[in-house]
GUVEX-933208 format. One record per residue (C-alpha): chain; residue in three letters; x, y, z. Coordinates in pm, whole numbers, plus 32768, in hexadecimal, padded with zeros to 4 digits. Layout:
N
REC, A, ala, X, Y, Z
...
This chain:
309
REC, A, met, 7539, 7C9B, 73A2
REC, A, asp, 74FE, 7E1B, 737A
REC, A, met, 739D, 7E06, 7405
REC, A, thr, 7422, 7D43, 751F
REC, A, lys, 753C, 7E37, 7563
REC, A, leu, 743F, 7F58, 753F
REC, A, leu, 7355, 7EC1, 7644
REC, A, leu, 745D, 7E7C, 7744
REC, A, asn, 74DB, 7FED, 7715
REC, A, ile, 737D, 8061, 7765
REC, A, leu, 730A, 7F6E, 787C
REC, A, ile, 7443, 7F32, 7941
REC, A, pro, 7487, 80AF, 79BB
REC, A, pro, 7327, 80DA, 7A5D
REC, A, val, 7326, 7F6C, 7AE6
REC, A, ala, 7474, 7F9D, 7B87
REC, A, leu, 7415, 80F6, 7C15
REC, A, ile, 72D6, 8064, 7CAC
REC, A, met, 739E, 7F36, 7D38
REC, A, leu, 74A5, 8035, 7DC0
REC, A, leu, 737C, 8106, 7E7E
REC, A, leu, 72F7, 7FC2, 7F10
REC, A, ile, 743C, 7F34, 7F8E
REC, A, leu, 74E9, 8084, 7FF0
REC, A, pro, 742D, 80B6, 8132
REC, A, pro, 746B, 7F54, 81DE
REC, A, tyr, 75D6, 7F5A, 8152
REC, A, leu, 7623, 80AA, 81FB
REC, A, val, 758E, 8022, 8340
REC, A, leu, 766D, 7EF1, 833B
REC, A, lys, 77A3, 7FC5, 82E8
REC, A, tyr, 774A, 80B2, 840D
REC, A, leu, 773A, 7F7D, 84E8
REC, A, gly, 7885, 7F0A, 8468
REC, A, leu, 7930, 8053, 8496
REC, A, val, 78B7, 8059, 8603
REC, A, arg, 793F, 7F01, 8636
REC, A, gly, 7A90, 7F55, 8598
REC, A, phe, 7ABC, 807C, 868A
REC, A, thr, 7A63, 7FA0, 87C6
REC, A, tyr, 7B30, 7E64, 8758
REC, A, ser, 7C9B, 7E53, 8716
REC, A, glu, 7D72, 7D1C, 86E5
REC, A, asp, 7E70, 7CDA, 87FC
REC, A, val, 7FB6, 7C7C, 872B
REC, A, ala, 8091, 7C58, 885E
REC, A, gly, 8161, 7B1A, 881D
REC, A, lys, 80E2, 7AFE, 86B7
REC, A, val, 81DF, 7AF7, 858B
REC, A, val, 81E3, 7C1D, 849E
REC, A, leu, 82B9, 7C0E, 8355
REC, A, ile, 82F9, 7D66, 82C9
REC, A, thr, 83B6, 7DA3, 817B
REC, A, gly, 8459, 7EED, 813A
REC, A, ala, 8492, 7F04, 82BA
REC, A, ser, 85E3, 7FC5, 82A6
REC, A, ser, 8546, 8117, 8289
REC, A, gly, 8417, 81FB, 824D
REC, A, ile, 82C0, 8163, 8289
REC, A, gly, 8348, 8002, 82AF
REC, A, glu, 842C, 8064, 83BF
REC, A, his, 8321, 811E, 848D
REC, A, ile, 8228, 8006, 844E
REC, A, ala, 831F, 7F23, 84F8
REC, A, tyr, 8339, 800C, 861F
REC, A, gln, 81BF, 800F, 8647
REC, A, tyr, 81B3, 7E9D, 864C
REC, A, ala, 82CF, 7E9C, 873C
REC, A, arg, 820E, 7F6B, 8832
REC, A, arg, 80EF, 7E7C, 8833
REC, A, gly, 81D4, 7D5F, 8889
REC, A, ala, 81E1, 7CAF, 872E
REC, A, arg, 82F1, 7BDA, 86AB
REC, A, leu, 8393, 7C54, 8579
REC, A, ala, 843B, 7BE5, 8445
REC, A, leu, 84D4, 7D09, 8385
REC, A, val, 8539, 7CEF, 8219
REC, A, ala, 8600, 7DE4, 814F
REC, A, arg, 8734, 7DFD, 8085
REC, A, arg, 87F9, 7EE0, 816C
REC, A, glu, 8863, 7DF8, 8284
REC, A, asp, 890E, 7F0C, 8345
REC, A, arg, 87E1, 7FE3, 8355
REC, A, leu, 8714, 7EB0, 83AC
REC, A, arg, 8803, 7E6C, 84DC
REC, A, glu, 87B5, 7FDA, 8554
REC, A, val, 8635, 7FA5, 852C
REC, A, ala, 8644, 7E5A, 85CA
REC, A, ser, 86EF, 7EF2, 86FD
REC, A, glu, 85F7, 800B, 871A
REC, A, ala, 84D2, 7F02, 8702
REC, A, arg, 8565, 7E41, 8813
REC, A, lys, 8582, 7F6B, 88F9
REC, A, met, 840A, 7FB5, 88AA
REC, A, gly, 8397, 7E6B, 8922
REC, A, ser, 83C6, 7D70, 880A
REC, A, pro, 8427, 7C2C, 88C0
REC, A, asp, 84CF, 7B8B, 8782
REC, A, val, 854C, 7C36, 863B
REC, A, leu, 85B7, 7B61, 850D
REC, A, leu, 8691, 7C1A, 83FD
REC, A, ile, 867C, 7BA2, 829D
REC, A, arg, 873D, 7C40, 818A
REC, A, ala, 868A, 7C15, 8055
REC, A, asp, 8618, 7CB6, 7F0B
REC, A, val, 84B0, 7C9A, 7EDD
REC, A, ser, 84D6, 7CA5, 7D59
REC, A, lys, 856F, 7B4C, 7D5B
REC, A, val, 847C, 7A31, 7D79
REC, A, glu, 857A, 794A, 7E39
REC, A, asp, 85B9, 7A5E, 7F43
REC, A, cys, 8450, 7A78, 7F80
REC, A, lys, 842A, 7909, 7FB4
REC, A, arg, 8559, 7907, 809E
REC, A, phe, 84EC, 7A24, 817E
REC, A, val, 8396, 7972, 81B6
REC, A, asp, 843D, 7832, 81F6
REC, A, glu, 853C, 78D5, 82DA
REC, A, thr, 8413, 7974, 8396
REC, A, ile, 8364, 7836, 83BC
REC, A, glu, 849A, 7779, 8427
REC, A, his, 84DA, 787A, 853E
REC, A, phe, 8387, 78C2, 85C4
REC, A, gly, 82B9, 7792, 854E
REC, A, gln, 8197, 7878, 84DA
REC, A, leu, 8132, 79B2, 8415
REC, A, asp, 8029, 7A89, 848C
REC, A, his, 8050, 7BE5, 83BB
REC, A, leu, 8102, 7C1A, 8274
REC, A, val, 8134, 7D85, 822F
REC, A, asn, 81A6, 7DB4, 80BC
REC, A, asn, 823A, 7F01, 80CB
REC, A, ala, 8373, 7EF9, 7FEE
REC, A, gly, 8377, 7FF1, 7EE0
REC, A, ile, 8437, 80E4, 7E0A
REC, A, pro, 83C7, 8227, 7D75
REC, A, gly, 8420, 8217, 7C03
REC, A, val, 83FA, 8389, 7BDC
REC, A, gly, 8426, 842A, 7A71
REC, A, leu, 8370, 8475, 7934
REC, A, leu, 8342, 8356, 7854
REC, A, glu, 83B0, 8401, 7725
REC, A, glu, 84F2, 8489, 77D6
REC, A, thr, 8568, 8328, 784F
REC, A, thr, 86AF, 82DE, 77BA
REC, A, asn, 86A8, 8171, 77E8
REC, A, ile, 853B, 80D8, 77D5
REC, A, ser, 85A2, 7F8D, 7866
REC, A, asp, 8603, 802C, 79AB
REC, A, leu, 8492, 806D, 79F4
REC, A, thr, 8453, 7EE1, 7A14
REC, A, ser, 84F9, 7F03, 7B7B
REC, A, val, 83D1, 7FDD, 7BF1
REC, A, val, 82E2, 7EC7, 7B97
REC, A, asp, 83B7, 7DAF, 7C08
REC, A, ile, 83DE, 7E46, 7D63
REC, A, asn, 829E, 7EF0, 7D8F
REC, A, phe, 81B0, 7DF5, 7CF1
REC, A, trp, 8264, 7C9F, 7CCD
REC, A, gly, 8310, 7CB9, 7E17
REC, A, ser, 81B7, 7CCA, 7EB8
REC, A, val, 8131, 7BA2, 7DDC
REC, A, tyr, 8248, 7AC5, 7E37
REC, A, gly, 8254, 7B05, 7FAB
REC, A, thr, 80D8, 7ACD, 7FBD
REC, A, tyr, 80F6, 7992, 7EF9
REC, A, phe, 81D7, 78F0, 7FD7
REC, A, ala, 8143, 7974, 8111
REC, A, ala, 7FDD, 791B, 80C7
REC, A, pro, 7FD7, 77B2, 8142
REC, A, tyr, 8050, 782F, 829F
REC, A, leu, 7F6A, 794F, 82A8
REC, A, arg, 7E45, 7867, 825D
REC, A, lys, 7EB3, 7795, 8370
REC, A, ser, 7EB6, 78AC, 8475
REC, A, his, 7D90, 7968, 83D7
REC, A, gly, 7E91, 7A86, 83C4
REC, A, lys, 7E9C, 7BC3, 8301
REC, A, ile, 7F3F, 7C6B, 81D0
REC, A, ile, 7F86, 7DE6, 81ED
REC, A, val, 7FDE, 7E67, 8091
REC, A, ile, 806A, 7FD7, 8068
REC, A, ser, 7FE7, 8061, 7F2D
REC, A, ser, 7FDF, 81CB, 7EE8
REC, A, ala, 7F01, 82DA, 7E92
REC, A, ala, 7FB1, 82DE, 7D3E
REC, A, gly, 7F01, 819E, 7D00
REC, A, arg, 7DAB, 8242, 7D0F
REC, A, phe, 7E0A, 838F, 7C98
REC, A, his, 7ED1, 8435, 7B76
REC, A, ser, 803E, 8421, 7BA7
REC, A, pro, 80F2, 8503, 7A9D
REC, A, gly, 825E, 84D4, 7AA7
REC, A, ala, 8231, 838D, 7B60
REC, A, ser, 815C, 82B6, 7A6A
REC, A, ile, 81FC, 816E, 7A87
REC, A, tyr, 8209, 818D, 7C06
REC, A, gly, 8096, 81EB, 7C07
REC, A, ala, 8048, 80BF, 7B22
REC, A, ser, 8102, 7FCF, 7C03
REC, A, lys, 803D, 804A, 7D2D
REC, A, ala, 7EEC, 803A, 7C7A
REC, A, ala, 7F3E, 7ED3, 7C19
REC, A, leu, 7F74, 7E86, 7D97
REC, A, ile, 7E17, 7F0C, 7DDD
REC, A, ser, 7D89, 7E3D, 7CBE
REC, A, leu, 7E43, 7D03, 7D36
REC, A, tyr, 7DE6, 7D0A, 7E9E
REC, A, glu, 7C7E, 7D65, 7E5C
REC, A, ser, 7C6B, 7C1D, 7D98
REC, A, leu, 7D2E, 7B53, 7E8A
REC, A, arg, 7C3B, 7BBA, 7F9E
REC, A, ile, 7B2E, 7B0F, 7EE2
REC, A, glu, 7C1F, 79E3, 7EAA
REC, A, phe, 7C91, 79B6, 800A
REC, A, gly, 7B39, 79EE, 809B
REC, A, ser, 7B2F, 7A09, 821A
REC, A, asp, 7C5B, 7941, 824E
REC, A, ile, 7D57, 7A71, 8205
REC, A, gly, 7CFA, 7BDD, 825B
REC, A, ile, 7D7B, 7CE6, 8162
REC, A, thr, 7DB1, 7E5E, 81B4
REC, A, ile, 7E01, 7F2E, 808A
REC, A, val, 7EB2, 806D, 80E1
REC, A, ile, 7E9A, 81A8, 800F
REC, A, pro, 7F87, 82AC, 80A6
REC, A, gly, 7FA8, 83FF, 8024
REC, A, leu, 80E5, 84C3, 803A
REC, A, val, 81AA, 842C, 8169
REC, A, lys, 830A, 84A8, 81D4
REC, A, ser, 8401, 839B, 816C
REC, A, glu, 8544, 837E, 807D
REC, A, met, 843D, 8373, 7F54
REC, A, thr, 83A1, 84B9, 7F9F
REC, A, thr, 84B5, 8596, 7FFF
REC, A, gly, 8582, 8581, 7EC3
REC, A, lys, 859A, 8654, 7D8E
REC, A, arg, 8435, 861E, 7D04
REC, A, arg, 8397, 86CE, 7E24
REC, A, ser, 8485, 8800, 7DF4
REC, A, lys, 8454, 8805, 7C80
REC, A, ala, 82DE, 8810, 7C88
REC, A, lys, 8209, 88FC, 7D56
REC, A, leu, 81CB, 8808, 7E64
REC, A, gln, 8271, 88B1, 7F86
REC, A, ser, 8123, 893F, 7FFB
REC, A, ile, 807F, 87F3, 7FF9
REC, A, pro, 8082, 875F, 815C
REC, A, ile, 8154, 8624, 8195
REC, A, glu, 80E3, 8537, 82B3
REC, A, ser, 81EB, 84C7, 83A4
REC, A, thr, 8262, 8361, 8379
REC, A, glu, 820B, 831B, 84DE
REC, A, asp, 80A6, 8382, 84BC
REC, A, cys, 8069, 82C8, 838B
REC, A, ala, 810D, 818F, 841F
REC, A, lys, 803D, 81A1, 8554
REC, A, ala, 7F03, 81C9, 847A
REC, A, ile, 7F62, 80A8, 83A5
REC, A, val, 7F81, 7FBC, 84D4
REC, A, asp, 7E57, 8035, 8580
REC, A, ser, 7D9A, 7FEE, 843A
REC, A, ala, 7E2C, 7E93, 8407
REC, A, cys, 7DD6, 7E40, 8573
REC, A, arg, 7C6A, 7EB4, 8546
REC, A, gly, 7C4F, 7DDE, 840F
REC, A, asp, 7C04, 7F00, 8327
REC, A, arg, 7BF3, 7EB0, 81B8
REC, A, tyr, 7C79, 7FF1, 814F
REC, A, leu, 7D3A, 8114, 81D9
REC, A, val, 7D62, 826B, 813F
REC, A, glu, 7E60, 831F, 8207
REC, A, pro, 7E45, 844E, 823A
REC, A, ser, 7CDB, 8434, 8223
REC, A, trp, 7CAD, 8585, 814C
REC, A, val, 7D3C, 84D7, 8027
REC, A, trp, 7BEE, 8438, 7FE4
REC, A, ile, 7B6F, 858D, 7F56
REC, A, leu, 7C6E, 857C, 7E41
REC, A, phe, 7BDA, 842C, 7DC7
REC, A, leu, 7A87, 84C3, 7DC3
REC, A, val, 7B02, 85F8, 7D11
REC, A, lys, 7B90, 84FC, 7BF7
REC, A, val, 7A4D, 8475, 7BCD
REC, A, leu, 7980, 85B1, 7BB4
REC, A, phe, 7A75, 86A3, 7B14
REC, A, pro, 7B7F, 85DF, 7A5D
REC, A, glu, 7BCC, 86E4, 795C
REC, A, val, 7BF7, 87EC, 7A68
REC, A, leu, 7CD6, 8706, 7B45
REC, A, glu, 7DA8, 86B8, 7A13
REC, A, trp, 7DE1, 8837, 79C2
REC, A, cys, 7E2C, 886B, 7B26
REC, A, leu, 7F22, 8756, 7B30
REC, A, his, 7FD7, 87C6, 79FC
REC, A, trp, 7FFE, 891E, 7A6E
REC, A, leu, 8092, 88A4, 7BC6
REC, A, phe, 818A, 87B9, 7B2E
REC, A, phe, 81E6, 884D, 79C8
REC, A, ser, 819B, 89D1, 79D0
REC, A, thr, 8316, 89F8, 79D1
REC, A, pro, 83BC, 89D3, 7869
REC, A, arg, 8449, 887F, 7823
REC, A, asn, 859F, 88F3, 77E4
REC, A, ser, 85A7, 8983, 793F
REC, A, arg, 8523, 882C, 79DA
REC, A, lys, 8630, 8777, 7929
REC, A, ala, 873D, 8864, 79AF
REC, A, ala, 86B9, 8837, 7B0C
């Protein structure tokens, strides 16, 4: 057994490197051709049905507006019905021919079944599912006063997406539709002070990368990895406590437009803004330096002063 392990450790790296060198050139050519096709083709969503969770504010609200401008019919889901009515009114003005409002909590499996059922009952089809609903869950783990409160972050950010996808999948297969899942750079990157949030977003990436294989060509999946985007999540206390004021925040409108454009192109991934990619590269090449920088960025002030803030 030890000899087999030794041989594998010796043989696999060079064999893998040789295969990589052989496969990489044709792979890059195919990727380039796919990129060209992506920028020359865009799905026409006029008249198609788009279900958006977390549509009452932030990215979800503006995704609704982007689809409305393209003439899509919308099913908007959120817990705040008053805000949903405002968003629906704006979406109609922007060109959506039909907007359905559904008050629901994505952390409840019965609510997720209901909003999919109501969408199908009203429209008779489903073409795009946008799993956007999420909450931040910001705070240091050791300073959490009630550890059970953290379950709501995973219930909404992760399980809410699982439930909606489970109930929507048969209809999306029928229409050869798409799932757009809003993860976060925190799911690919260190997220000190938001560790549970980051873990829930990392779980989304892992889930949908696996589902992409399970669904095959029947359902397209676009995994969105946004950086800091202006929303209720990014304008609170955490941004003012840490030295984050100098980090550029993308407008919600620009992010939402990039997301819908990406979904209509059929992209597998979208990192928005695109410069966030460099952080992932730094994480791979210089992990210790990155960890030191993040510790300084978030925790260079004394703990007592953070608590007082």
